[in-house]
N, C-alpha and C positions, 0 to 999 in steps of 0.2 A: 408271546413276544411282549416285552415291556414297551410302554409308550415312549415316543421320542423324547429324549432329555433336552432341556433348554440349554442353549449356549449362553455363556456369561460374557458381557462386554468388559474388556480389559482397559481399553483406551479408545479415544477417537480424535481425529484431526482433520479439519476441513472436509467433513462429511465422510471420511474413510474411517471405518471402525474395525478394531481388532477384537475378535471373539475367541474365547477359550471354550472348546467343546469337550465333552466327556472323554477321558483318556489323556487330557492335557495338551492336545494339539491346538495350535493357534491358526486362525483363519483371518485373512484381511479381506474385508468386504468393501468394495469400491462401488459407489452409486453410479449407475449408467442409465440415462433416460432412453426408453424404447417405447415406440408407439404400442398401446395396449394390444392391438390385434396382432402385431408382429411378435410381441412378447408371448402371447398365448400360443402362437404357432411354433416358435422356436425354443421356448423355455424347456429345460431338461431338469427333472427332479433327480435327486440322488439320495442314497442312504449309505451310511458307513457304520459298521458294527465295531465298536471299540473293544478293548481287552476285557471289559467287564460285561460284555454281551449286550450293552445298551445300544439302541438304534438312534442315530442322529440324522435328522431329515433337513434338507435344504433345497435351494433352487439356484440354478445358474442360468443367466439370460445372455443370449448372444446379441451383440449390437446389430441393429437393422438399419436399412436405408443406405443411401449412397455416401453419406457423410458420417463418420464415426466421431461423436462428440463426447467430451468429458464435462458434464454439467454439475455444478455445485448442488449439493443436496438441499440447500436452503431455498432454492428457487421454487416458486409455485408451479403447479401444472400448467397454468396459463403462460407463465414466463418461459417455461421449457418449450411449449408449442411455438411461441414466437421465435425463439432462437433456432429451433429445428427448421422452421419455414424460411428464416433468413439464410441459414446455412445451405439448404437445398436450392434456394433461388440463386445464390451467388455461385454455388457449384455448377448449376446449369448454365449460368451466364459466362463464367470464366474458366471452367474446367481446371486445367493445370495452372492457370493463372491465379487461382485461389490458393494461398499458402497457409492461411490460418485465421483463427478468430480469437479475440481477446475480450473478456468482459471487464468493464470498468464501472465506476460509479458506486452508488449505494448497494446495488444488488451484489456486486463483487465482494463486498466487505460485510455482508450480513446486516446491513443497516436499512434495507428497503422498507418502505411503508406502502400502504395501499395507493398512495399518490406517486410513488416512484416509477420512473421509466427505466428501461434498459439502455445502457451505453455499451455498444458493441463495436469494437474496431475490426474492420474487415481488412486483413493483411493480404496484399496482392503483389504480383510481380510489377516491375516498373511499367511494362506495356499495359497490363491490365488496369493499373491504377490511373493511367493517363486518361484524363477526361472525366473521371469519376468525381462526384461531389457528395458531401455529407447530406443526409436526409434526416429530418427530425419529425417526430410525432409525439403524441402524448404517451405512447406505449414503448417506442423504440427510437433511439438515436443511433443511426448507422453511419459510422465514420470510416471511410476508406483510407488506407495508408499503405505505402509500399514498404517492403521489408528493408530496402536500402535506406529509406528515410528513418525507420526505427533504429537501424544500426548506426546512423549518423547522429551522435549525441551532441546537442548544442552546448556551448561552453558554460552558459549560466542561464537556466530557464526553469522556473518552478513548474511549468506545465508537464515536465517529466514525471511528476508525482501521479498523474493520471494512471500510470502503469505500476505504481507501488502496490505490491501484494495483490496484483490483478491476475486472476486465473486464466490460463490459456485453455480455451475450449476446444481448439482444433489446431494441430501442428503437423504440417506436411514438409517441414524443413529439417528434419532430423536433429532438432534441438536448437537450431539457430534462433528461432522465434522466441522461445522462453528465455534464452540468454539475453536477447535484445531487450525484452520486456524488463528483466531484472536490472539490466544496465541503465535503462532510462532513469530509474529512480535512485541510483547510487552515484556517489562521487569517488573518483580516484583520489589518492592523497594530493596529487598535483592540482586537481580540480577543487578540492577543499581549500588548499592554499589560495587559489585564485578567488574563490568566493569570499574568503575571510579578508584577504589583503588587496588583491588587484581590483576587485569590485567594491571595495570599501565597506563591506557589510559590518565588520567589527568596528571600524572607526565611525561609521554612520550611526550605529547603535549607541556608542559612547556619546556622540554628539547630542543626540536627542535626549538621552538620559541625563546628560549634564544640563541641558536647557531646562528640563523639567525640574531638576534640583535647584537651579538658579531661580526659577519662577516661585518655587516653594519658599526659598530664602527671602525673596522680595514680596511674599504674600500675594502673588498673582495666581489665584487658585484655578481660574479657568485655563490660563495659559499653561499651568503645570499639568493639568489633565490632558490638554490637547497634545503637548509634546510627549507625554508619557504614552498616549495612545499611538502617536506617530512612530514611536520607537519599536512597536511590537513586531512588524514584519522584519525589521533589521535584526532584532534579537532572535527570532525564530530561525532566520537564515543562519545566524552564528551557531546556535545550539545544535541544529541538525548538521551543519557542515562539519563541526567538530567530531561528529559521529560518522561522517562519510555518507550522509543521506540528504536527500532533497526534502525541504520542509513541506508538510502537507497543506492542502487547502484548509481554511479555518474550520469548516464543517467536520472534517475528519481528524482534527488535532486530538481531542480527547480519546477517540477510538484508537488512534495509532499509539499514543503514549501508554494506553492500558494494554493493548494487544501486542505491541512491539516496543517494549520500553527502551528508552534511551539510557546509555550508561551515565550515571551520576545525576540524572534528571528524572526521577520517578514522577509519575503522574500526580501523586498526592502532594508533591512539592512544587512542581512547575505550574500546574493549573491554578492553585491558590495564589502563587506569586503573580501570575498574569492578571488575575482578577483584581488583586490589590493594586497592581501597577496601573490598570485602567482607571482606577479611582484616584490615581495620582499620589498614592501612598509613598512618601520618600523612603521610609524604612524598607519597603519592598524593592525599590530601585537599588538601594545600597546593598541589600542582601543578594540581589541578582548579580550586581557587579562583582561581588566577592566570589560568587560561584563561577561566573564567566572567567574571571581572572585565573582562578585555580584550574578550570578546565583548559584554558589556553596554555598554561604552564605545562600541564600534562601532555597536551597535544604537541607542543614544541619539542618536548623531551623525546617523544616517540618519533617525530619527524627529523630530529637532529638539526634543528635550526631555531632561530629566535624571532621569526617573522611576527608572530602575534605579540610577543613581549615588546618588540620595538614599537608596534602600533600603540600599545597601552602606555608605555613609558613616554611616548611622544607628547602625551598630555601633561606631563611634568607636574607643576604645582597645582594645576587645576583639578588633579585627582583628589586633592584634599577635601573637596566638596563631597566626595563619595564616602568619606570616613567620618563625617560629623555625626 
């Protein structure tokens, strides 16, 4: 018998790996954390002989314990143990009242360091969530939330980004929970209109950018930099709303731009523009304005209205300062 031939990795995504085994078959390998003793007890080895007579060896592990979890492969063994303990404790406390778990924070996005804690949302029924409070420690922040609260998206709130690209570790809702998580960090076209126009994020950004340019014209360097810095949150709300997304917390901005690029705003363009704007660079402000104006025109064309154009045109002759 020939020795077992190695499988070749074809691709990987969020810890899941696609392997090509001899004979051309593709296998999808999904990481599942299991207690080592349980794994040793229930693991089953298998061998498949392909058409060339080669032996392909592998192992299949069955999930153990009362709670079936889907844990990202990037988590350390210690982090996995913490999540398993949290899951089993909440399952014991709430039984059917526990609907799911969602991982947020640095660990959810592959950015954890040795100083990072775990941010875990414990999703409960309304009755189970009643009276629960968040608990925080140096290792785990445990945040209870009801499913109904997750499904009730606020009209304009950046905290929804906590759920952007956040993996669902446990789902007992037949898909309602993952859908609610995705919905928290996205904007409908009507919500994008509201952020841009009703909540004045576009007009507010133009206002601060205009003030920075006026200060530059009048040689007020400190004031120029302060107004340019003040414009940043408004600009990011605009840029992400144009793409139907909630802007990330500053810590995650470079990560999101690189891992989940924005249309027309690649990371290697937007990040340097932001850095130059923070220095009060008037050329950066003017370049950003031109990009925003073009983005708004494209957005209006898709939406079939002129809402953002009307906001920009409302500045009339004062826009000349953006063209100097």
